[in-house]
N, C-alpha and C positions, 0 to 999 in steps of 0.2 A: 757849707758840706751839702751835698745831694742827699735827698731823702730816700732811704731804703725801707720798704714796708715789709712787715711779715705777710705771708702770702694771703690772699683774701682780701686785704685792705684796698688794694688797687683796683680790684676788678670792676666795682660798680662806678667808679669815676668816669665822669662823661668823656674825658679825653681817651680813657683805655677802652670804653664801649666803642667810641667812633673808630679807633684803630681796627678792632677785632672784626667789624662789620664792614669794613671798606677795604677792597683789595688793593687799591691804590695806596691807602695808608699803610697796608702790610708791607707793600713793596718799599715805601718810605723808610719804615721801621728797619728794614733790612739794610738801608744805607746809614741811618743815623745811629743804629745800634741802641735804640731805645728799648726799654725792659717793658713788657708787656704781660698782661695776666687773662688766662682763659681757664676754662674747666677741662679736666683730664677725664674723658669718657671710658676709656679701655687701656689696659696694660696687657698687650698680646704676649704670646708664648714666648717671645724672644725678649720681653720686658721693654718693648718700645712703648712709649706713652702717645696714645691717639688724642689730640687736643680738639675740643669743639671750637672751630672758627667758623662763623655762619657763611662766610664767603668763600672758603677754601679748605682743603683738607690740611690740618696741621699735625706734623709728626716729631716727636722728641725722640731720637734713637737712644738706645740703653746707655750707651757710653757718654751721651749729653744729658742724661737724666738728672745728674747730681755730681758735684766734684767728690771724688774719692771712689766712685764707682769703678774706674779704670785700674786702679791699684789694689781693690778690694778693702779699703779702709771705710768704705760706705758699703752697707750691704743692699741687696736688691729689695728687700723690704721697704726701704725709702722711695722706691718706685711704685711698688704695687700698693702700698698705702695712699696714693695720691689719686686714686680713682674716685671720681664723683666730688672732687675738690679742685679749688683753683690752683694752678700752677703759674709761676712766673717763668719768662723765657725772653731770650733775644731771637729776632728772625736772622738766621744764617743765609738763607737763600729761598727764593721762590722758583720752583720748577714749572716749566710750561709744555704743552703738547707740540706737535708738529705745525699746528697754525699760531703758535705764539700764545695761546689762551693759557693762564695760570691754571695748574691742576693741584699743586701741594706745595706746602711751605716747610723747609727744613728749619726746625727750632732747637734751641739749647738753652735747658734751664742751667746747666753747669756754668754757661757764660755769664748769666746773669748772677748766678752766686759767687763767682769768681770776682766780678766787679764789686758786688756788694763787699765781699771780704776784704778786697784790697783797698776800697775807697772808704769803707765804713768800720767794719769789724776791728781792723789793725789798726786804727786810730783811737779805740776806746782805751780807756784807763780805768783804774780802780776808783770806785766812787761815782762813776757816770751812771745816771738813771736813764734807762732806755725803755721804749715799747716793746711789747712782746704779746704773742698770742698763744694760748694753752693749745698743744697739739695732741699729747696723751698723757695718762696717768698711770704710775705705778705705785706700788707700796712704799718704794724708797725715795720717791720723788715725782716732781711734775716736769715734762718736758715742754720746752716752749720754743717758738719760732722767733728769732730776733731780727730776722730780715732775709728776703728772698728763699724762705726754706731752710736757712741754716739753724741747726738746733743748739740749744742749751738746756742744762738742768739746774733746777731749783730743788736741793736735797729737802726732804721732809721736815728736818729740824731747822731750816732756814726760812720756811714759809710764814711763820708766825710764832710769837713768844707762847701764847697758849697753846698748849700741846694737843695734836690731833692724831687720831688712830690711823688715819689715811689721807693722803692730799686731796681725795674727792670731798672731804670734810669742807674744804676751803675753796677749791676750785672746780670748774667744768670745762670740758673740752670745747673750744672756740672762743673761750672768754679771753677779752683784751685786758691786759694787766700792764703795770709798770713794775720793773725790777732794777736791782742796783748790781753793776758789775763788782763783784767781789775780788777777783783776780784773773788773769790770763795767763793759762799755760802755754808758754811758748816753745816747750820741749816737745814739739810735735810738728809734723809736716804743715798741717793746718792747725795754728793755735787754737785752743778751746777756750771760751769765755765761761767762766764760772759765776753763777749768779746767786743773789740772796733777795729776800723780799721783806722780811720782817721788820728792818729798820725804816720802812715807808709808813709802817702802821701806827707810829707814835709811841712815845714814852709812857711808863707807868703813870706819870702825872697827867699827861695829856688825855689818856683813856680815862683815868679816875675822875678827871675834870667833866666827863659827860654824864656823870651820875652823881646824885645827891643822897646821903643818909636820910632815911625814912621813905624813899621811893620803893615802889614794886616794879620790877622790870622784867623783860624776857631774857632768858638764858638758855644755853644748851649744857646737858650734862656731858661732860668729858671724861670722868673717871669717877669710880666709886672705891674709896680706900677704907680701911680698918678706922682710920679717925675722922673720917667725914667725906663730903662729896665735892668735888671740884666742878664749879659751873662757869661756864664761859659767857662773859658779859659782851666782850668784843674780841676781835682776832688776838689783841695784845694784852689782855686783861681778863683773868678769872679770879674767883674768889671761893672760899670754902664754907660749906653749909654743914650743919649738923646732920648726922646719918638719920635716913628716914627709910623705912622698910618699902621694898618693891622698886626702888630707884634703880635705874640702869643706864649705862653710858648710852648716848645718843638720843635720849629722850628729850623733849622740850620741857622748859621748866618757866614757872613765873617764882620770881625771888624777891624778898623784901631786904633791902640793903640795911644792915644793922650798924656797920661801922667801915669807914675808910681809914687806913692808919698807914700814911706815908713812909715813917721812919721804918717800919717793919714790912713794908710793901705788902699789907695784907687787906682783903675785903672779906669782912664777915657777912654771911648771908643766912637768911632762913628761906628754905623752900616752902612757897605757899601753895603751889600746884605743880603736878608734873604728868605728862601724857606723852603718848606716842604721836608722831607726827613727823611728815617730811620736812627736813630743812629747807628753807627758803633761800634762793640763790641772790644773795643781796650785792648791790655794787660795792666793791672795795672802797673804803675810805682811806685815802692817803693824806698823811699830815705833813709831808715834805712838798714843798713846790720847787721848782727849777730842775735842772738837768745835771746836777752834781752834788755830792755830799762828801765831806771829809771825815766827819766824826759824828757818831751817834751814842748817846749814853742812855741806856732804858731807865736805870735806877735814880730815884730822886736824890737831891744832895743830901738830904737828912738821913738817907739809909747808909748803913754800913757797908752794904754790898755794893759791887759795881759790875754791871752787865754793860758791855760797851762793845762797839766795833770801830777801829780805827783804820779807815781805808788808806791813809797815807803809809801805813806800815805793811801793806799787803804786797 
């Protein structure tokens, strides 16, 4: 299967750079239908995108800016938001002046997206693990590019087992991540891919295995309840500490691990220190290798609870 990248991944690759800097390669790309990337510098008042090609003026007309623009299923904000960002496209034609000199290139982001959709997106199935890039973050979830600017959503409750107040607690814009196809909504003109993420972050046992009783480790205060304070040790593992005055959600903490109890899925903690500080953007640690997962069970076998995802039933 041909590789289709989220926008921005292809830009710096030598082959892509060679194409956008060479008019002969631009003309060749028009003949071969190759997908190319360059930065959009302007979205004009008609919502045409002007693309920065060093060797020629590049124009993506509004109706070629994204699939769904023509029928209104995609809003024009999808074009406006691409300014100062890389966009993918296919070269439809190269216009010349009266002397045969190239003056502008007619480009189509929609054509690149349609090829990605037909050759890649439509072949996905539940449980497939795919690359994605975070494009923007809302209270309810994180939007990602899964190929050629095609968007998908990871709902906030599917980001991790450890609860977060906002997706920005876990992700940042332009971050490269992996995600799992939960289901594909085919009751649409353009089927929508629904994603999940927490299944890649390990089970309770895998996360608990990173820590030992008696250690003092770093954590993040996620919530303060009447009965205790929840401190996140990793994205899929949080523990409960005794109440301590002055502690608020979002603070950094040092915690002593008092007990790890698999059958109750409990981590007992004692807060040794707490302070205000900006959360560091850490690289996501994934526990699943490969490109597909059929089944994931978070809970230990000795626990009476079952938290699972069966992708074969989606």
